[in-house]
C-alpha positions in Angstrom: 46.5 123.8 144.6 49.8 123.4 142.0 49.2 124.7 138.9 51.9 124.8 136.4 52.4 127.3 133.5 54.2 127.2 130.8 55.0 130.5 128.1 57.3 131.1 125.5 55.5 129.1 122.7 54.9 131.1 119.0 55.8 130.8 115.6 59.5 130.0 114.7 61.1 129.8 111.3 62.8 126.3 110.3 66.2 126.7 112.1 65.5 129.3 114.5 65.6 129.1 118.2 62.9 129.0 121.4 63.2 129.1 125.1 59.7 127.9 126.8 59.3 128.4 130.9 57.9 126.6 133.1 56.8 127.9 136.5 54.4 126.9 139.3 53.0 129.9 141.1 53.3 130.2 144.6 54.8 126.8 144.6 58.4 125.4 144.3 59.5 122.6 142.5 61.2 120.8 145.6 63.3 118.0 144.5 61.1 116.3 141.9 61.5 115.6 138.4 60.2 118.4 136.0 59.2 117.1 132.4 58.5 118.7 129.1 56.2 116.7 126.9 54.7 117.7 123.3 52.0 116.7 121.0 51.4 117.1 117.6 48.4 117.4 115.2 47.1 114.0 115.0 50.1 112.6 116.9 50.6 111.1 120.5 52.5 112.7 123.3 55.6 112.5 123.1 58.7 112.7 125.6 60.9 115.9 124.8 63.2 116.6 128.2 63.2 116.5 132.3 65.4 117.4 134.7 65.6 116.3 138.5 65.3 119.1 140.1 67.2 117.9 143.5 70.6 117.9 141.3 69.9 119.0 137.8 70.3 115.9 136.1 68.8 116.0 132.4 67.5 113.3 130.0 66.4 114.0 126.5 64.6 112.6 123.5 67.4 110.9 122.0 66.8 112.4 118.4 66.8 116.0 119.8 69.1 116.0 122.5 72.0 117.6 120.1 69.8 120.6 119.7 67.8 121.1 123.5 68.6 122.1 126.6 66.5 121.8 130.2 67.6 123.7 133.1 66.2 125.1 136.3 66.9 128.1 138.7 68.2 127.4 142.0 65.1 129.1 143.4 63.1 126.3 142.1 60.7 128.3 140.6 61.3 128.0 136.9 62.5 125.3 134.7 63.3 126.1 131.0 63.8 124.4 127.5 65.6 125.5 124.8 65.3 124.1 121.7 67.6 125.2 118.8 67.6 124.6 114.6 64.0 123.8 114.8 62.4 121.8 112.8 58.6 121.7 111.1 58.6 118.3 112.8 59.3 120.2 116.5 55.5 121.7 115.9 52.6 120.8 118.5 51.8 121.6 122.0 54.3 121.5 124.6 53.7 120.5 128.2 55.4 121.1 131.3 54.5 118.5 133.5 55.2 117.6 137.4 54.2 114.1 139.0 50.4 114.4 138.1 50.0 117.9 137.5 50.4 118.9 133.7 50.6 122.5 132.5 47.6 123.7 130.1 50.1 123.8 127.4 52.1 126.6 125.0 51.5 125.9 121.3 54.8 126.1 119.1 54.5 126.2 115.6 57.9 125.7 113.1 57.1 127.3 109.9 58.4 129.8 107.3 
């Protein structure tokens, strides 16, 4: 069964950068859309970014687009999410999603 694995979370100082990674061990992403969502404590889950694996077309949450980059590897095994100039509001659990499959999430904390 497909399993998504996120990594790269941690504690980042305000203004810092982070790269999150999503893989699907033993599987390829194919031509599907891979998305990142996040959930801050006490808040609803929200869209962060997505990428169409077939052609690399990205979409971003409008308010963070200027400091966010989503990309994928041609081998169809990895998706990355890079966030720069991070703010405390970026704190939360970040999830990788493919169709109806969700990863377990990786915790990101932006704090001095």
